[in-house]
Structures are given as structure tokens and as C-alpha cells.
C-alpha positions in Angstrom: -9.3 -54.0 -44.1 -10.4 -51.2 -42.2 -9.1 -47.4 -43.3 -8.1 -44.7 -41.0 -10.2 -41.5 -41.5 -7.9 -40.3 -43.9 -7.0 -42.6 -46.1 -10.7 -43.8 -46.4 -11.0 -40.0 -47.4 -8.4 -40.4 -50.5 -9.8 -43.5 -51.6 -13.2 -42.6 -51.2 -11.8 -39.5 -53.4 -10.1 -41.5 -56.1 -13.0 -43.8 -56.6 -15.0 -40.5 -57.4 -12.8 -39.7 -59.7 -12.8 -43.1 -61.6 -15.1 -44.4 -63.8 -15.0 -48.4 -63.7 -15.3 -50.1 -67.1 -16.5 -53.7 -67.1 -15.5 -56.3 -69.8 -18.7 -57.2 -71.0 -20.3 -54.2 -72.1 -21.8 -53.1 -75.6 -19.5 -50.9 -77.6 -22.1 -48.0 -77.0 -22.0 -48.5 -73.3 -18.3 -48.9 -73.1 -17.8 -45.7 -75.2 -20.4 -43.8 -73.2 -18.4 -44.6 -69.9 -15.1 -43.5 -71.7 -16.8 -40.3 -73.2 -15.7 -37.2 -71.0 -12.0 -36.6 -70.7 -11.8 -35.2 -74.3 -14.0 -32.5 -73.1 -12.8 -31.5 -69.9 -9.4 -31.0 -72.9 -11.3 -29.6 -75.8 -12.8 -26.8 -73.8 -9.3 -25.3 -73.2 -9.0 -25.1 -76.7 -12.2 -22.5 -77.1 -11.4 -19.9 -74.1 -11.7 -16.4 -74.4 -8.1 -16.7 -75.7 -9.0 -18.3 -78.6 -11.9 -15.8 -79.3 -9.5 -12.7 -79.1 -7.1 -14.6 -81.4 -9.7 -16.0 -83.9 -11.6 -12.3 -83.7 -8.6 -10.0 -84.2 -7.2 -12.6 -86.9 -10.8 -12.7 -88.8 -11.5 -9.2 -88.4 -7.6 -7.9 -90.2 -7.9 -10.5 -92.7 -11.0 -12.2 -93.4 -11.3 -16.3 -94.0 -7.6 -16.3 -95.1 -6.6 -17.4 -91.7 -8.7 -20.3 -91.2 -6.6 -22.8 -93.1 -4.0 -22.0 -90.0 -6.7 -22.8 -87.6 -7.6 -26.2 -89.5 -3.5 -27.1 -89.1 -3.5 -26.2 -85.4 -6.6 -28.2 -85.0 -5.2 -31.1 -87.1 -1.9 -31.1 -84.3 -4.1 -30.6 -81.6 -6.0 -34.3 -82.4 -2.4 -36.0 -83.2 -0.9 -34.6 -79.6 -3.2 -35.5 -77.4 -3.9 -38.6 -79.1 -0.3 -39.4 -78.2 -1.4 -38.2 -74.3 -3.8 -41.2 -74.7 -1.6 -43.3 -75.5 0.6 -42.6 -73.1 -1.7 -42.5 -69.8 -3.0 -46.0 -71.1 0.6 -47.5 -72.3 2.7 -46.5 -69.0 0.2 -45.8 -66.7 1.8 -42.1 -66.4 1.0 -38.7 -67.4 3.3 -37.0 -69.1 4.6 -34.9 -66.3 5.6 -38.3 -64.0 7.3 -39.5 -67.8 9.3 -36.4 -67.8 10.7 -36.7 -64.7 10.9 -40.2 -64.8 12.8 -40.7 -68.3 13.9 -37.4 -69.1 17.6 -36.5 -67.7 16.9 -34.7 -63.8 18.2 -31.1 -64.6 15.3 -30.3 -67.4 12.8 -31.6 -64.6 12.9 -28.1 -62.5 12.6 -26.0 -66.2 9.9 -27.9 -67.6 8.0 -27.6 -64.5 8.3 -24.0 -64.4 7.6 -23.8 -68.5 4.2 -25.7 -67.6 3.7 -23.5 -64.7 3.6 -20.5 -67.2 1.5 -22.1 -69.6 -1.3 -22.6 -67.0 -1.1 -19.2 -65.9 -1.1 -17.9 -69.0 -4.4 -20.0 -69.4 -6.0 -19.1 -66.4 -5.1 -15.7 -67.6 -7.3 -15.4 -70.4 -10.4 -17.4 -68.8 -10.3 -15.1 -66.2 -10.2 -12.4 -68.6 -12.8 -13.4 -70.6 -15.1 -14.3 -67.8 -14.6 -10.5 -66.6 -15.5 -9.0 -69.7 -18.8 -11.1 -70.4 -19.7 -10.1 -67.0 -19.6 -6.8 -68.4 -20.9 -6.7 -71.7 -23.9 -9.0 -70.2 -25.0 -7.3 -67.1 -22.5 -3.7 -66.8 -20.2 -5.3 -64.2 -16.9 -2.8 -64.5 -14.0 -4.7 -65.7 -12.4 -4.7 -62.1 -14.9 -6.1 -60.2 -15.7 -8.7 -63.2 -11.7 -9.6 -62.6 -11.7 -9.7 -58.7 -15.2 -11.9 -58.7 -13.6 -14.7 -61.1 -11.7 -15.6 -58.2 -14.6 -16.8 -56.0 -15.4 -19.6 -59.2 -13.0 -20.8 -57.2 -15.9 -22.0 -54.9 -17.6 -23.7 -57.9 -15.2 -25.6 -58.7 -14.4 -27.1 -55.2 -18.1 -28.2 -55.6 -18.3 -29.5 -58.8 -15.1 -31.5 -57.8 -16.9 -33.0 -54.8 -19.7 -34.3 -56.9 -17.3 -36.8 -59.2 -15.6 -36.6 -62.3 -18.6 -38.2 -64.2 -21.0 -34.6 -63.0 -17.6 -32.8 -63.3 -18.1 -33.7 -67.7 -21.5 -33.7 -68.0 -21.7 -30.0 -66.9 -18.4 -29.1 -68.9 -20.2 -31.1 -71.9 -23.1 -29.2 -71.0 -21.5 -26.0 -71.4 -19.8 -27.1 -74.4 -22.7 -27.5 -76.2 -24.2 -24.6 -75.3 -21.4 -22.8 -76.8 -21.7 -24.5 -80.0 -25.5 -23.9 -80.2 -24.5 -20.1 -79.4 -22.3 -20.0 -82.8 -24.6 -21.9 -85.0 -27.4 -19.6 -84.6 -24.6 -16.3 -85.0 -23.8 -18.3 -88.7 -27.0 -18.5 -89.6 -28.1 -14.8 -89.1 -24.8 -13.9 -90.8 -24.8 -16.2 -93.6 -21.6 -16.1 -95.0 -20.2 -17.0 -98.2 -19.2 -20.3 -97.8 -17.2 -21.0 -100.8 -14.9 -17.8 -99.8 -14.7 -20.1 -96.3 -13.9 -23.0 -98.0 -11.2 -21.4 -99.7 -9.7 -20.2 -96.5 -8.6 -23.1 -95.5 -6.5 -23.9 -98.2 -2.9 -23.3 -97.1 -0.9 -20.4 -98.4 1.8 -19.5 -96.1 2.6 -16.5 -98.7 0.1 -15.0 -96.8 2.6 -14.6 -93.6 4.5 -12.0 -94.6 3.7 -9.3 -92.1 4.9 -9.7 -88.4 1.0 -9.1 -87.4 0.0 -12.0 -89.2 2.8 -14.0 -88.2 1.8 -13.1 -84.3 -1.8 -13.8 -85.0 -0.7 -17.1 -86.6 1.5 -18.4 -83.6 -1.5 -16.9 -81.5 -3.8 -19.0 -83.1 -1.3 -22.3 -82.8 -1.0 -21.2 -78.9 -5.1 -21.1 -78.5 -5.6 -24.3 -80.2 -2.7 -26.3 -79.4 -2.4 -26.0 -75.6 0.5 -27.2 -73.8 -1.0 -27.7 -70.2 -3.6 -29.8 -72.4 -1.3 -32.4 -73.1 -0.4 -33.2 -69.4 -3.9 -33.0 -68.3 -4.7 -35.5 -71.1 -2.6 -37.3 -70.1 -3.6 -38.0 -66.2 -7.7 -37.8 -67.3 -7.5 -40.7 -69.1 -6.2 -42.7 -66.2 -9.6 -42.1 -64.3 -11.1 -44.7 -66.5 -10.5 -48.4 -64.8 -10.9 -51.1 -67.3 -11.5 -54.7 -66.4 -8.8 -57.2 -67.0 -8.9 -58.9 -70.3 -7.1 -59.9 -73.0 -6.4 -56.7 -75.3 -8.1 -53.9 -73.1 -5.0 -52.0 -73.5 -5.9 -51.7 -77.4 -9.2 -51.6 -76.7 -8.6 -48.5 -74.0 -6.4 -46.5 -76.6 -9.0 -47.0 -79.5 -12.3 -45.9 -77.6 -9.9 -42.9 -75.7 -8.5 -41.5 -79.0 -12.3 -41.7 -80.5 -13.4 -39.5 -77.4 -10.5 -37.1 -77.8 -10.8 -36.7 -81.5 -15.3 -35.9 -81.4 -14.8 -33.5 -78.8 -11.3 -31.7 -80.2 -13.6 -31.7 -84.0 -16.5 -29.7 -82.1 -13.9 -27.2 -80.5 -12.4 -27.2 -83.8 -15.7 -25.7 -85.5 -16.1 -23.2 -82.7 -12.9 -21.7 -82.9 -13.4 -21.5 -87.0 -16.9 -20.1 -86.4 -15.2 -17.4 -84.8 -13.1 -16.4 -87.3 -15.6 -16.7 -89.9 -17.9 -14.4 -87.6 -15.4 -12.2 -87.0 -14.5 -12.1 -91.1 -18.2 -12.1 -92.3 -19.3 -9.2 -90.2 -16.1 -7.1 -89.5 -13.4 -7.4 -92.5 -13.8 -4.7 -94.8 -16.6 -3.0 -93.2 -14.6 -0.4 -90.6 -11.7 1.8 -91.6 -9.9 0.1 -88.2 -10.0 -3.5 -87.1 -12.5 -5.1 -84.9 -9.5 -6.5 -82.4 -11.5 -6.3 -79.2 -14.4 -8.4 -77.7 -16.3 -5.8 -77.0 -16.1 -4.1 -80.2 -17.4 -7.1 -81.8 -20.4 -7.5 -78.7 -21.9 -4.3 -79.5 -21.3 -3.8 -83.4 -22.9 -7.3 -83.7 -26.3 -6.4 -83.2 -26.4 -3.4 -85.9 -24.0 -5.8 -88.7 -26.2 -8.3 -88.4 -29.8 -6.5 -87.7 -30.5 -8.6 -84.1 -29.6 -8.1 -80.8 -29.7 -11.7 -80.0 -26.4 -12.0 -82.1 -25.3 -9.7 -79.2 -26.9 -11.6 -76.5 -25.7 -15.3 -77.8 -21.8 -13.8 -78.5 -21.8 -12.5 -74.5 -23.6 -16.1 -72.9 -21.1 -17.8 -75.2 -18.2 -16.3 -74.0 -19.3 -16.6 -70.6 -19.7 -20.4 -70.7 -16.9 -20.7 -72.7 -14.8 -19.0 -69.8 -16.5 -20.6 -67.1 -16.1 -24.2 -68.5 -12.4 -23.7 -69.0 -11.3 -22.2 -66.0 -11.6 -26.0 -64.9 -8.8 -26.9 -66.7 -6.3 -24.8 -65.2 -6.3 -26.3 -61.9 -6.8 -29.8 -62.8 -3.3 -29.6 -65.1 -2.0 -27.0 -62.1 -2.3 -30.2 -59.7 -1.6 -32.8 -62.6 2.2 -30.9 -63.5 3.0 -29.8 -59.9 2.1 -33.3 -58.4 4.2 -35.3 -61.8 7.6 -32.7 -61.6 7.8 -32.8 -58.0 5.7 -35.1 -56.2 4.1 -32.2 -54.5 0.3 -32.4 -54.4 -1.4 -29.4 -53.1 -4.8 -29.4 -51.3 -7.3 -28.4 -54.4 -8.5 -25.2 -53.0 -4.6 -23.9 -52.1 -3.9 -24.5 -56.2 -6.5 -23.0 -57.6 -6.0 -20.0 -55.3 -2.2 -20.0 -56.6 -3.1 -20.5 -60.1 -5.6 -17.6 -59.8 -3.6 -15.0 -58.0 -0.7 -15.4 -60.1 -3.6 -15.0 -63.4 -5.4 -12.3 -61.3 -2.2 -9.8 -60.6 -1.6 -9.2 -64.3 -4.9 -9.1 -65.4 -6.1 -6.5 -62.5 -2.9 -4.2 -63.2 -3.7 -4.2 -66.8 -7.6 -3.5 -66.3 -6.2 -0.2 -64.2 -3.9 1.1 -66.2 -4.4 0.3 -69.7 -8.5 0.0 -69.6 -10.2 -1.8 -72.2 -7.8 -2.4 -75.4 -4.9 -3.4 -72.8 -6.9 -5.9 -71.7 -8.0 -7.8 -75.1 -4.3 -7.5 -76.3 -3.8 -9.0 -73.0 -5.6 -11.7 -74.4 -4.0 -12.1 -77.7 -0.3 -12.0 -75.6 -1.3 -14.8 -73.5 -2.1 -17.1 -76.3 0.9 -16.3 -78.3 3.1 -17.0 -75.0 1.2 -20.4 -74.8 2.7 -21.1 -78.5 6.2 -20.0 -77.4 6.1 -22.4 -74.8 4.7 -25.4 -76.8 7.7 -27.2 -78.0 8.8 -28.0 -74.3 5.6 -29.9 -73.8 5.0 -31.3 -77.7 8.4 -33.0 -78.3 9.1 -34.7 -74.4 5.6 -36.3 -75.5 6.4 -37.5 -79.4 10.2 -38.5 -77.7 8.4 -40.3 -74.7 5.8 -42.2 -77.0 8.1 -43.3 -79.8 10.6 -45.6 -77.0 9.3 -48.8 -76.8 11.0 -49.4 -73.3 8.8 -47.0 -72.2 5.1 -47.9 -74.6 5.9 -51.3 -74.8 3.2 -53.0 -77.4 1.4 -49.5 -77.5 4.4 -47.8 -78.9 3.5 -45.3 -81.3 4.0 -46.8 -84.6 6.2 -45.1 -87.3 3.7 -43.0 -89.1 2.1 -41.8 -86.2 5.5 -40.5 -84.8 6.6 -38.6 -88.3 3.3 -37.0 -87.8 4.3 -36.2 -84.5 8.1 -34.8 -85.0 6.5 -32.8 -88.3 4.0 -31.2 -85.8 6.6 -30.4 -83.5 8.9 -29.2 -85.9 6.2 -27.0 -87.7 5.5 -25.3 -84.1 9.4 -24.6 -83.7 9.4 -23.1 -87.2 6.2 -20.6 -86.7 7.7 -19.9 -83.1 10.8 -19.1 -84.7 8.9 -16.8 -87.8 7.4 -15.0 -84.9 10.5 -14.0 -83.0 12.3 -13.2 -86.0 9.5 -11.0 -87.7 8.9 -9.2 -84.1 12.5 -8.4 -83.6 12.6 -7.0 -87.1 9.9 -4.7 -86.9 11.4 -3.8 -83.4 14.7 -2.5 -85.0 12.7 -1.1 -87.6 10.8 1.1 -85.3 
């Protein structure tokens, strides 16, 4: 059947953004075709906001908050596996499922909160890329912030190449970031016994407001609300040939893809905190709280300029790779909640424009120290918004009338509700400690 040009273009674009998976492929070839969405999600878990939060935690408290990184990563794996389950079982992403199955009056508030999370994430990526450009080539921060608006053109080019090219580039950037930190840890040679002890949960350490603030920031930087919307949509890019048991097979491979990718993100996040703890904790009178300080001090602390160079390269790669997810997630939530689709370039400019304003104001008014505080604050805002995505996700995945035979088993439902509850408790503790500190002052 002949399609009009507009519909033909749309069909071609859908094919470019999907991957066909035949029924007769080997397990390895099938997994290689499935591999990809997990990494597009994982880059959001190692964006510059994570760097600022992990750096502040490591430099102020050594390895003692590593257990928060570990628990946050486990919660991320759990919630992202539910995203795979939702997309495959219902054919809906989280935004579409919320709009369809939750009360009508909840749709607009949830959309607004999701958009705020996307802007907060994009803000971290924008600022991190600008800081990396300043450190590597000496570009002033205001110019770096303005220049990052041009990555819109790069993203649009990548999307035109198709989803597989986009995923390959993101995977290469993730490998680059991981390789940089592997070398950093070889140069640092941390006390691995102390590192291992840092993964033992010690809630009594979270006595002060700053510990709660950083713990909430780590949760917000590790379990990102917009990724829940994005991942539930990305798994639908795999088109499986119809056969008995295909949905169970799709869920198994998609979950494996997510677990491997998020394990790599966990290693990177832990490595940032270990690098900060091993390099800066107890060495200086004041904690090292910003990325620029870390970049300049790594050379004298580790005894080689390679340490600073790798830090800057990894920061730029992390910022540029994770910026892809904000636009993709923005389109998912806008189309899902409002049934409104903007052209990719308009959606990208909208997200980047909303993030550009606070970043530019902060750079001009407060300078370098303000921009790093803005990075950490953006991650705390993500943590505060996370329950409004996590709770609907767990509830929907627990409904057999929506999920059919792929409804979350009882044990997974319990873990999902425990994760959502823990997020709420951490946020409540953050608000209480922050309010108490404000009253005390």
C-alpha cells in the first residue's frame, strides 16, 4: 500500500528506531540485538550530578557513604527491571500507563513533576559539560554553558542514524568513562579493606543534616525518576517475532541488559566516591566540594597530571552521553501524559532552555562555587521527585488486569514497595533535618 510522504517518513523513522528480533536466533545473537536500552538508561546514572554528589560525600566522609551508593544501585536495578516488565507486558510506557490507569486529576501533576525531574537532570549535564570544557581547554563557564546548547544539533544527528548507532555511541562513551576511572583507581591504590567496610550499612552515621542531604543526593543521582519513564519506552524498540513464550524471553533478556548496564554505572559511581575519599578525605582543612578543585588537586595528590586529564575527559564524556536521555525522556512523558508530540528539535530546545536559565544566572551571580552547589541541589530535587514516579510504577506492575501473566510476583512487589518506602523515608528525613537546621540558625 502506498503511503503519503508524511506517513512514509514516520514509518521509516519508526523502523530506524526499532530493532527486529527473529525467533530462530541463538541466545547470544538475540541478546546482542536486545542489548542497548539499558545503557541509554545507565548513562543517566553516571551524569555530572552523580559526580558532584559522590565527590562531596567522599571528600567529607571518606568511604562511609559507599553503602548508600550500593543500596541506591540495587533499588535502581529493581525499579528498572519493573520498567522492562511494564513495557513488555502492557505495551505502554510509564507515562502512558499512568495516564490510562490512574485518576484523571493525577495526570497533570505527575507530568509537571516528571518535567521538573528532566530539567533538573539536564541542568546537571549542562553544568558538568561546561565545567569539563573549562578544565580541559580553559573555556570560561558562561561560554561553556552557552555552548552546550549546540549539543542539540549533535543529538538530532545521532537520532537520524537510528537507534543502534545511538546505542553504540553511548556504549562507547560509557566504556570510556569506566576506563578512565579504572586507571584512576590504579593510580590511587586505595585501601580496599576500608573500601569494603564502607559498603556495610551504618544508618547511625546519618546524624547530621549534611549527611542526610548527601544521602538523598546519592539516591536522587542514582535512582533517577525520568529514567523510569524512559526505560519503559525504550524496551518497546525491540520488535520480537511472534512465538510461544516470547514475552517471557523478552523480559528475561531486557532485564539482563539493564542489570549489566546498571552494574557498570554502580562501579563508576562507587569509583568516584572512592577516588574522592582516598584522595581528599582528611588531607585538607576544608572538604573538596567541587569538580574544579578535584581536577586541579588530583595531580599533586596522585603524583601525575594523567589523573587530572582522565578526570576531565571522563567528565565531558559523561555529560555528553547522559544529555541524550533528557530529550528522549522528555518526549516520552509529554506524549504519554498529554498525548502531545513535539518535533525533536523543539523538545530539545525546550528542555535545554529551561535548564540554561538557572545555570547561566548561577554562573554569573555566584561563580564556580555556586555552580557546584547547584549540581548537588539538582540531584536532591531528583530524589524528592522520585516517589511520584516509583510508587505508580510499583502499583501498576502489581495489577494483574494490566500486566497479565507478567504481573510482578509477590516477592518483587514487596521489594518494590520497600524501595519506594525507603525513598520516602530518606526524603522525609532530609526535609526534617533541613528544617531543623534552618530553625536552629
